C-alpha positions as CSV (number, residue, x, y, z in Angstrom):
1,M,0.0,0.0,0.0
2,P,1.5,3.4,-0.9
3,N,2.5,5.4,2.1
4,K,1.3,8.8,0.9
5,W,-2.4,9.3,1.4
6,R,-4.6,12.4,1.4
7,R,-8.1,12.8,3.0
8,F,-10.6,15.1,1.2
9,E,-13.6,16.4,3.0
10,I,-16.3,18.4,1.2
11,L,-19.4,19.9,2.9
12,L,-22.5,19.2,0.8
13,P,-25.6,21.2,1.6
14,V,-29.0,19.6,2.0
15,R,-30.7,22.8,1.0
16,F,-30.2,25.3,-1.8
17,N,-29.2,28.9,-0.7
18,D,-32.9,29.9,-1.2
19,G,-33.9,27.3,1.4
20,A,-35.4,24.7,-1.0
21,E,-34.5,21.1,-0.3
22,I,-31.9,19.5,-2.5
23,P,-33.2,16.2,-3.9
24,A,-31.8,13.3,-1.9
25,D,-31.0,11.4,-5.0
26,W,-28.6,14.3,-6.0
27,L,-26.6,13.8,-2.9
28,G,-26.6,10.1,-3.6
29,E,-25.2,10.9,-7.1
30,A,-22.5,13.1,-5.5
31,V,-21.3,10.2,-3.3
32,T,-21.6,7.6,-6.1
33,E,-19.5,9.7,-8.4
34,V,-16.6,9.7,-5.8
35,V,-17.0,5.9,-5.2
36,E,-16.9,5.3,-9.0
37,Q,-13.7,7.3,-9.2
38,F,-11.8,6.1,-6.1
39,G,-13.6,2.8,-5.1
40,A,-14.9,4.1,-1.7
41,A,-16.3,7.1,0.1
42,S,-18.2,8.0,3.3
43,F,-21.0,10.4,3.7
44,E,-21.7,11.6,7.2
45,T,-25.4,12.3,7.6
46,Q,-25.0,13.9,11.1
47,T,-26.2,17.5,10.6
48,I,-23.6,20.1,10.4
49,E,-24.9,23.6,10.8
50,G,-22.9,26.5,9.4
51,Q,-23.4,30.2,9.2
52,W,-21.4,32.5,6.9
53,R,-21.7,35.9,5.4
54,H,-21.4,36.8,1.7
55,A,-21.6,40.5,0.9
56,S,-24.3,41.7,3.3
57,T,-26.3,38.4,3.4
58,L,-26.1,36.0,6.3
59,Y,-26.5,32.4,5.2
60,R,-27.4,29.4,7.4
61,D,-26.5,26.0,6.0
62,T,-27.4,22.5,6.9
63,L,-24.7,20.2,5.6
64,G,-23.5,16.7,5.3
65,K,-19.8,15.7,4.9
66,L,-18.4,13.5,2.2
67,V,-15.0,12.0,3.1
68,V,-12.7,10.1,0.8
69,D,-9.1,8.9,1.3
70,V,-7.0,8.7,-1.9
71,H,-3.4,8.3,-3.0
72,D,-1.7,11.7,-2.6
73,N,-1.0,12.8,-6.2
74,D,-1.7,15.7,-8.5
75,I,-4.2,13.7,-10.6
76,N,-6.4,13.0,-7.6
77,R,-6.1,16.5,-6.3
78,Q,-7.1,18.0,-9.6
79,W,-10.0,15.5,-9.9
80,M,-11.4,16.6,-6.5
81,K,-11.1,20.3,-7.4
82,S,-13.0,19.6,-10.6
83,Y,-15.6,17.6,-8.7
84,R,-16.1,20.5,-6.3
85,D,-16.5,22.9,-9.1
86,R,-19.1,20.7,-10.9
87,W,-21.2,20.2,-7.8
88,K,-20.9,23.9,-6.8
89,I,-22.7,24.7,-10.1
90,R,-25.2,21.9,-9.9
91,L,-26.1,22.8,-6.3
92,K,-26.3,26.5,-7.1
93,Q,-23.8,27.4,-4.4
94,I,-21.7,30.5,-3.9
95,E,-19.0,28.2,-2.6
96,L,-18.4,24.6,-1.6
97,W,-15.8,24.0,1.1
98,L,-13.2,21.4,0.1
99,V,-10.4,20.6,2.5
100,S,-7.6,18.1,2.3
101,Y,-4.8,17.0,4.5
102,P,-2.2,14.2,4.5
103,I,-3.0,11.1,6.5
104,T,-1.3,7.9,7.5
105,V,-3.0,4.6,6.9
106,E,-1.7,1.9,9.2
């Protein structure tokens, strides 16, 4: 097993910015797309509540967290950035928060 791994976490909203519910099957598609690319993914359904301000508008989000561990390389990093950008458009979001950090798999 390669020793360089990276964990990606992306917060996916369960509601559009206007408050309308995102179809559950869309979130299923978002997870499936990652599984098809990397072979596995986790989606935490525990509610994450966020608040943030854009311009003069305060947004309140209800989010789930998608987590995937991948080999740490430029191809995988670029794929995840592209994934975030596609889903940002589809979910009509101002931003989707994607973080990554190196991990050790024992």
